[in-house]
C-alpha positions in Angstrom: 233.7 161.6 92.2 230.0 161.5 92.2 229.6 160.8 95.9 226.1 161.5 97.1 225.0 162.0 100.8 221.7 162.6 102.4 221.6 165.4 104.9 218.4 166.8 106.3 216.3 165.1 103.5 218.4 166.8 100.8 220.8 165.0 98.6 224.1 166.6 97.7 226.8 165.7 95.1 230.5 166.2 95.2 231.6 167.2 91.7 235.0 166.9 90.2 236.9 170.1 89.8 236.5 169.9 86.1 232.8 169.4 86.2 232.4 172.2 88.8 234.4 174.7 86.8 232.5 173.8 83.6 229.1 174.3 85.2 230.1 177.5 86.9 231.5 178.9 83.7 228.3 178.1 81.9 226.2 179.7 84.6 228.4 182.8 84.7 228.0 183.2 80.9 224.2 182.8 81.2 224.1 185.3 84.0 226.0 187.8 81.9 223.6 187.2 79.0 220.6 187.8 81.2 222.1 191.0 82.5 222.7 192.0 78.9 219.0 191.5 78.1 218.1 193.6 81.1 220.3 196.3 79.7 218.7 196.1 76.3 215.2 196.5 77.9 216.5 199.5 79.9 217.9 201.1 76.7 214.6 200.5 74.8 216.2 198.0 72.4 214.1 196.8 69.5 211.9 193.8 70.5 213.3 191.4 67.9 216.9 192.1 69.1 215.8 191.2 72.7 214.0 188.1 71.6 217.1 186.8 69.8 219.1 187.3 73.0 216.4 185.5 75.0 216.6 182.6 72.5 220.4 182.5 73.1 219.9 182.3 76.9 217.3 179.5 76.4 219.8 177.6 74.3 222.5 178.1 76.9 220.2 176.9 79.7 219.2 173.8 77.6 222.9 173.1 77.0 223.6 173.4 80.8 220.7 171.0 81.5 222.1 168.5 79.0 225.6 168.5 80.5 224.2 168.3 84.1 221.8 165.5 83.1 224.6 163.5 81.4 226.8 163.8 84.4 224.0 162.8 86.7 223.2 159.7 84.7 226.9 158.7 84.4 227.5 159.1 88.1 224.6 159.2 90.5 222.0 157.1 88.5 224.5 154.5 87.4 225.9 154.1 90.9 222.5 153.9 92.5 221.3 151.2 90.0 224.4 149.2 90.7 223.7 149.6 94.5 220.1 148.3 93.9 218.4 151.7 94.5 215.9 151.4 91.7 213.9 154.3 93.0 216.6 156.5 91.4 215.1 155.6 88.0 211.7 156.8 89.1 213.3 160.0 90.3 215.1 160.4 86.9 211.8 159.9 85.1 210.1 162.6 87.2 213.0 165.0 86.5 212.8 164.2 82.7 209.1 165.0 82.7 209.8 168.4 84.3 212.5 169.1 81.8 210.3 168.3 78.8 207.4 170.7 79.7 
């Protein structure tokens, strides 16, 4: 679990089946919500109703990010620090800055 390889300058991560299924489930739900918003726009739904649904999608994306970040810290970051790869901390800080925009 949490194995990372470099290939063509891109890192990859092998996820456990549980982690994979949870992330895919979350993304499928978000995708459905976004399609629902599109349908609301196509049906000329009231602006406030659409905005409430957009807020729900934003909350779902934030939750997805929290879960993914937690898994990343517990696996990749922890392993790299133990292996002496301190540049991973810098990478994490850059990622956190992007998430907090």
